[in-house]
C-alpha positions in Angstrom: 4.6 9.7 -65.7 5.3 9.0 -69.4 7.7 6.3 -70.3 10.2 6.7 -73.0 11.2 4.2 -75.7 14.5 3.6 -74.0 12.8 2.6 -70.8 10.3 0.3 -72.4 11.3 -1.8 -75.3 9.0 -4.7 -74.4 5.7 -3.1 -73.4 4.1 -1.3 -76.3 0.4 -0.4 -75.7 -2.4 -0.8 -73.2 -6.0 -0.4 -74.1 -9.1 -0.7 -71.8 -12.4 -0.9 -73.5 -15.7 -2.8 -73.8 -16.2 -5.7 -76.2 -18.4 -3.4 -78.2 -15.8 -0.7 -78.6 -16.3 2.0 -75.9 -12.8 3.1 -74.8 -12.0 4.0 -71.2 -8.2 4.2 -71.2 -5.3 4.0 -73.7 -1.5 4.3 -73.1 1.5 4.0 -75.4 4.7 2.8 -73.7 7.0 3.6 -76.6 7.1 6.6 -78.8 5.7 5.9 -82.2 6.7 7.7 -85.3 3.1 8.3 -86.3 0.1 9.0 -84.0 -2.3 6.1 -83.9 -6.1 6.7 -84.1 -7.2 5.3 -80.7 -10.9 5.1 -81.7 -10.0 3.2 -84.9 -7.7 0.9 -82.9 -10.3 0.3 -80.3 -12.9 -0.5 -82.9 -10.5 -2.9 -84.6 -9.7 -4.8 -81.4 -13.3 -5.2 -80.3 -14.2 -6.3 -83.9 -11.5 -9.0 -83.9 -12.4 -10.2 -80.4 -16.2 -10.3 -81.2 -15.6 -12.0 -84.6 -13.5 -14.7 -83.1 -16.0 -15.3 -80.3 -18.9 -15.6 -82.8 -17.3 -17.5 -85.6 -15.1 -19.9 -83.6 -17.4 -20.3 -80.6 -14.5 -19.5 -78.2 -12.8 -16.3 -77.0 -9.5 -15.2 -78.4 -6.7 -14.8 -75.9 -3.9 -13.5 -78.2 -2.6 -13.1 -81.7 0.8 -12.4 -83.1 2.3 -9.8 -85.4 5.8 -9.9 -86.9 7.6 -8.7 -83.7 4.7 -8.1 -81.3 2.0 -10.1 -79.5 -1.4 -8.7 -78.6 -3.1 -10.3 -75.5 -6.8 -10.0 -74.6 -8.3 -10.4 -71.1 -12.1 -10.1 -70.7 -13.4 -9.2 -67.3 -16.9 -8.9 -66.0 -19.5 -6.7 -67.7 -17.8 -7.0 -71.1 -14.8 -5.1 -70.1 -11.7 -5.9 -72.2 -8.1 -5.3 -71.4 -5.7 -5.4 -74.4 -1.9 -5.3 -74.0 0.6 -5.3 -76.8 4.1 -6.5 -76.0 7.3 -7.6 -77.7 7.1 -11.3 -78.6 10.2 -12.0 -76.5 8.5 -10.9 -73.3 7.6 -13.6 -70.7 4.0 -14.6 -71.2 3.3 -15.5 -67.6 4.4 -12.0 -66.6 2.1 -10.3 -69.1 -0.8 -12.4 -68.0 -0.2 -11.6 -64.4 0.3 -7.9 -65.3 -3.1 -7.8 -67.1 -4.8 -9.4 -64.0 -3.2 -6.8 -61.7 -4.3 -3.9 -64.0 -7.8 -5.3 -64.2 -8.1 -5.7 -60.4 -6.8 -2.1 -59.8 -9.2 -0.7 -62.4 -12.3 -2.2 -60.7 -11.0 -1.2 -57.3 -10.7 2.4 -58.5 -13.7 2.9 -60.8 -16.1 0.1 -60.1 -18.7 -0.6 -62.8 -17.9 2.3 -65.1 -20.4 2.8 -67.8 -20.4 6.4 -69.1 -20.2 7.0 -72.8 -17.2 9.0 -73.9 -15.4 8.9 -70.5 -11.6 8.6 -70.8 -10.0 7.8 -67.4 -6.6 9.6 -67.9 -5.8 9.6 -64.2 -5.3 5.8 -64.4 -1.8 6.4 -65.8 -0.4 6.7 -62.3 -1.8 3.3 -61.3 -0.4 1.7 -64.5 3.0 3.1 -63.7 2.9 1.8 -60.1 1.8 -1.7 -61.1 4.3 -2.0 -64.0 7.2 -0.9 -61.8 6.1 -3.3 -59.1 5.5 -6.4 -61.3 8.2 -5.8 -63.9 10.8 -4.0 -61.8 13.5 -4.4 -64.5 12.2 -1.3 -66.3 12.7 0.9 -63.3 16.5 0.4 -63.1 17.0 2.4 -66.3 16.5 5.6 -64.3 19.0 4.6 -61.6 22.8 5.1 -61.8 25.4 2.8 -60.4 27.6 4.8 -58.0 31.1 4.0 -57.0 29.9 2.5 -53.7 27.5 0.2 -55.7 30.6 -1.2 -57.5 32.4 -1.6 -54.2 29.3 -3.3 -52.7 29.2 -5.7 -55.5 32.8 -6.6 -55.0 32.3 -7.1 -51.3 29.2 -9.2 -51.8 31.0 -11.4 -54.3 33.9 -11.8 -51.9 31.5 -12.8 -49.1 29.8 -15.4 -51.3 33.2 -16.8 -52.2 34.0 -17.0 -48.5 30.9 -19.0 -47.8 31.8 -21.4 -50.7 35.1 -22.0 -49.0 33.4 -22.6 -45.6 30.8 -25.1 -47.1 33.5 -27.2 -48.8 35.8 -27.1 -45.7 33.3 -27.6 -42.8 35.3 -30.5 -41.2 38.5 -28.6 -41.3 37.2 -25.1 -40.7 34.6 -25.9 -38.0 34.5 -29.3 -36.4 38.3 -30.1 -36.3 39.1 -26.7 -34.8 36.4 -27.1 -32.1 37.5 -30.6 -31.2 41.1 -29.4 -30.9 39.9 -26.9 -28.3 37.8 -29.3 -26.2 40.5 -29.8 -23.4 40.2 -26.1 -22.5 36.7 -24.8 -21.9 37.9 -21.2 -22.3 39.6 -21.8 -25.6 36.6 -23.8 -26.8 34.2 -20.9 -26.1 36.5 -18.4 -27.7 36.9 -20.6 -30.8 33.1 -21.1 -30.9 32.5 -17.3 -30.7 35.1 -16.8 -33.4 33.4 -19.2 -35.8 30.0 -17.6 -35.1 31.5 -14.2 -35.8 33.1 -15.1 -39.1 30.0 -16.9 -40.3 27.3 -14.6 -39.0 29.0 -11.2 -39.5 29.2 -11.5 -43.3 25.4 -12.2 -43.3 24.8 -8.9 -41.5 27.1 -7.1 -44.1 25.1 -8.7 -46.9 21.8 -7.5 -45.4 23.1 -4.0 -45.2 24.5 -4.0 -48.7 21.3 -5.5 -50.2 19.2 -2.9 -48.4 21.1 0.2 -49.2 22.8 -0.3 -52.6 21.9 -1.4 -56.1 23.7 -4.7 -55.8 20.4 -6.3 -54.8 19.0 -5.7 -58.3 21.8 -7.6 -60.0 21.4 -10.7 -57.8 17.6 -10.3 -58.0 17.7 -10.5 -61.8 19.9 -13.6 -61.5 17.3 -15.3 -59.3 14.4 -14.4 -61.5 16.1 -15.6 -64.7 17.1 -18.9 -63.1 13.6 -19.5 -61.9 12.2 -18.7 -65.3 14.7 -18.4 -68.2 12.0 -16.9 -70.5 12.6 -13.7 -68.5 16.0 -13.3 -70.2 14.5 -10.8 -72.6 14.5 -8.2 -69.8 18.3 -8.0 -70.2 17.4 -5.8 -73.2 16.3 -3.0 -70.9 19.0 -3.4 -68.2 21.7 -0.7 -68.1 25.4 -1.4 -68.9 26.4 -1.5 -65.2 24.7 -4.8 -64.9 27.6 -6.3 -66.9 29.5 -6.4 -63.6 27.8 -9.8 -63.5 30.7 -11.0 -65.6 33.1 -10.4 -62.6 30.6 -12.1 -60.2 30.3 -15.1 -62.6 34.0 -15.7 -62.9 34.7 -15.2 -59.1 32.1 -17.7 -58.1 33.1 -20.1 -60.9 36.7 -19.9 -59.8 35.7 -20.4 -56.1 33.7 -23.5 -56.8 36.5 -25.0 -58.9 39.2 -24.4 -56.3 37.3 -25.1 -53.1 35.4 -28.2 -54.5 38.6 -29.2 -56.2 37.1 -30.1 -59.6 36.9 -28.5 -63.0 34.8 -29.1 -66.1 35.8 -28.8 -69.7 34.5 -30.1 -73.1 31.8 -32.2 -71.6 34.2 -33.9 -69.2 34.8 -33.4 -65.5 38.1 -33.9 -63.7 39.1 -33.9 -60.1 41.6 -31.2 -59.2 44.6 -32.7 -57.6 48.4 -32.8 -58.0 49.3 -35.0 -61.0 45.7 -35.4 -62.0 46.2 -34.1 -65.6 49.8 -34.1 -66.5 50.9 -37.3 -64.8 52.9 -38.5 -61.8 55.9 -36.4 -62.6 53.9 -33.4 -61.3 52.5 -35.3 -58.3 53.3 -32.6 -55.7 50.9 -30.1 -54.1 50.8 -26.6 -55.6 53.2 -24.2 -54.0 54.0 -20.6 -55.0 57.7 -21.2 -54.1 57.9 -24.0 -56.6 55.2 -23.5 -59.2 56.8 -25.8 -61.8 56.7 -28.8 -59.5 52.9 -29.3 -59.8 50.3 -28.9 -62.5 47.5 -27.6 -60.2 48.0 -24.1 -61.6 47.7 -25.5 -65.1 44.5 -27.3 -64.2 43.0 -24.2 -62.7 43.9 -22.3 -65.8 42.2 -24.8 -68.0 39.1 -24.7 -65.8 39.1 -20.9 -66.2 39.3 -21.3 -70.0 36.0 -23.2 -69.8 34.4 -20.2 -68.2 36.0 -17.9 -70.8 34.9 -19.9 -73.8 31.3 -20.1 -72.7 30.9 -16.5 -71.4 33.0 -14.7 -74.0 33.7 -16.8 -77.1 30.3 -18.5 -77.4 28.3 -15.2 -77.4 30.8 -13.7 -79.9 30.4 -16.6 -82.3 26.6 -16.5 -81.9 26.3 -12.7 -82.4 28.4 -12.7 -85.5 26.5 -15.6 -87.0 23.2 -13.8 -86.9 24.2 -11.3 -89.5 22.7 -8.6 -87.4 24.1 -5.0 -87.9 23.8 -4.2 -84.2 25.7 -7.3 -83.2 27.5 -5.5 -80.4 24.2 -5.1 -78.6 23.3 -8.7 -79.1 26.7 -9.7 -77.9 26.4 -7.6 -74.7 23.1 -9.2 -73.8 24.3 -12.7 -74.7 27.4 -12.3 -72.5 25.2 -11.2 -69.7 22.8 -14.1 -70.0 25.5 -16.7 -70.4 27.4 -15.4 -67.4 24.3 -16.2 -65.3 23.4 -19.6 -67.0 26.9 -20.9 -66.2 25.8 -21.1 -62.6 24.5 -24.5 -63.5 28.1 -25.6 -64.3 28.9 -25.0 -60.7 27.2 -28.4 -60.1 29.6 -30.0 -62.5 32.6 -28.4 -60.7 31.3 -29.8 -57.4 30.3 -33.3 -58.5 33.5 -33.8 -60.5 35.6 -32.5 -57.6 37.7 -34.2 -55.0 35.5 -33.1 -52.1 32.4 -34.6 -53.5 34.0 -37.9 -54.5 35.6 -38.4 -51.1 32.3 -38.0 -49.4 30.9 -40.9 -51.5 34.0 -43.0 -50.9 35.4 -42.9 -54.5 39.1 -42.9 -55.2 39.7 -39.7 -57.3 42.8 -41.4 -58.9 40.8 -44.5 -59.8 37.1 -43.7 -59.7 36.0 -47.0 -61.4 33.3 -45.5 -63.7 31.9 -49.0 -64.3 30.3 -49.1 -60.9 26.6 -48.4 -60.8 27.0 -46.3 -57.7 29.5 -44.1 -59.6 27.1 -43.8 -62.5 24.3 -42.7 -60.3 26.2 -40.4 -58.0 28.6 -38.8 -60.5 27.9 -39.4 -64.2 24.2 -38.9 -64.3 24.2 -35.7 -62.1 27.0 -34.3 -64.3 24.9 -34.8 -67.4 21.9 -33.2 -65.8 23.8 -30.1 -64.8 25.6 -29.7 -68.1 22.6 -30.2 -70.4 20.6 -28.1 -68.0 23.2 -25.4 -68.6 22.8 -25.7 -72.4 19.0 -25.6 -72.1 18.9 -22.5 -69.9 21.6 -20.8 -72.0 19.8 -21.6 -75.3 16.4 -20.3 -74.0 18.0 -17.2 -72.6 20.1 -16.4 -75.7 17.1 -16.9 -77.9 15.1 -14.4 -75.9 17.7 -11.6 -76.4 18.0 -12.3 -80.1 16.7 -9.5 -82.5 13.4 -10.4 -84.1 14.7 -10.2 -87.6 18.0 -12.0 -88.3 19.6 -13.5 -91.4 20.3 -16.8 -89.7 17.8 -18.8 -87.5 18.6 -18.3 -83.9 18.2 -22.0 -83.1 20.7 -22.9 -85.8 23.1 -20.2 -84.6 22.9 -21.5 -81.1 23.8 -25.1 -81.9 26.6 -24.2 -84.3 28.0 -21.8 -81.7 27.9 -24.5 -79.1 29.7 -26.9 -81.4 32.4 -24.3 -82.3 32.8 -23.4 -78.6 33.4 -27.1 -77.7 36.0 -27.3 -80.5 37.8 -24.2 -79.2 37.8 -25.8 -75.7 39.3 -28.9 -77.1 42.1 -26.9 -78.9 43.0 -25.0 -75.7 42.9 -28.2 -73.8 45.2 -30.1 -76.1 47.7 -27.2 -76.6 48.0 -26.3 -73.0 48.0 -29.6 -71.2 47.6 -32.8 -73.1 46.7 -35.9 -71.1 49.5 -38.3 -70.5 
């Protein structure tokens, strides 16, 4: 199976040879405009490797070109594995990929030492290993069907349901069970009902993850959050992965409403009637009398926080780079930011009514001077917010084109500053504090 350039924008070339230049295998992962002389390339790689070993008294592990990185891995009996990748590709993944290729090579061919032997049948093994280790490249060949979109919506709804349950355990579970204690039959029925509404969605999630493409979207989220340097793989993901924007907003909204807190311009606020606009709006939110409470306004302002980080920030950043294909950069930046904002869910929770009540703080007068309040609220808020900026910065930098007119680091910090200003403007215009 031969990969096309569209499927592989991060892997470029694999070469297996001896340290003295005998080539056993070569594969290009992207279509080059001109054919490269494999014998000349192999001689150059072995010469560079040998020269570094002899002159510097240590083995070379990698060296960099303008947009690429060449990695070397020497195995037993002077066998050398050389992999050329895009500089944005995760280094740990490339190292693990080389190790897997080396292991499979020895398992299949053993101690191969035949002059002029080119092992072309190794391509099937390379394809299998790459698709297993770096599964992101395989999704290019898959299409998102209508039932995949439906599965994504259902999965998101189930996750929002569990967010509601977690923040309402006393009301939703314990209080209902206690109310049914006088009647054994009612208690058993209530218990079965609760087991059903909690366990049944898990079964639905299992079926959806097993039989639809929704599992890949959430799988990428997990992999990115465990190692943000993998953000560059967003470059090879198809457009249907942008449904992540819908998932991001739905979960953000759920945490804000059910934890009863929202976060804007480096500040967190409890979400309660009168909490922002003053005592004249100090009544619970009701659809029959929307104007009597400012809870709707508070939720809107919290939603603006999501909008500015996921939509406005990537737009400012992409335009600042001076890159002609800014739309592509914008798409990838939106995708990465919509995942990074998961860390702000912690701010929504810690700044919310539910969390503060658990720790015994009065949401209307939290007394920030208390050491307990600083340790339980202020410090965790800072950790989550600056963690969000760190993950977002790393991720955005990894999807940035190699050659831009403006430094990506400078563009990131200017974009963050302008985004905070835009939040402040929205905040002041919509609902000034009184």
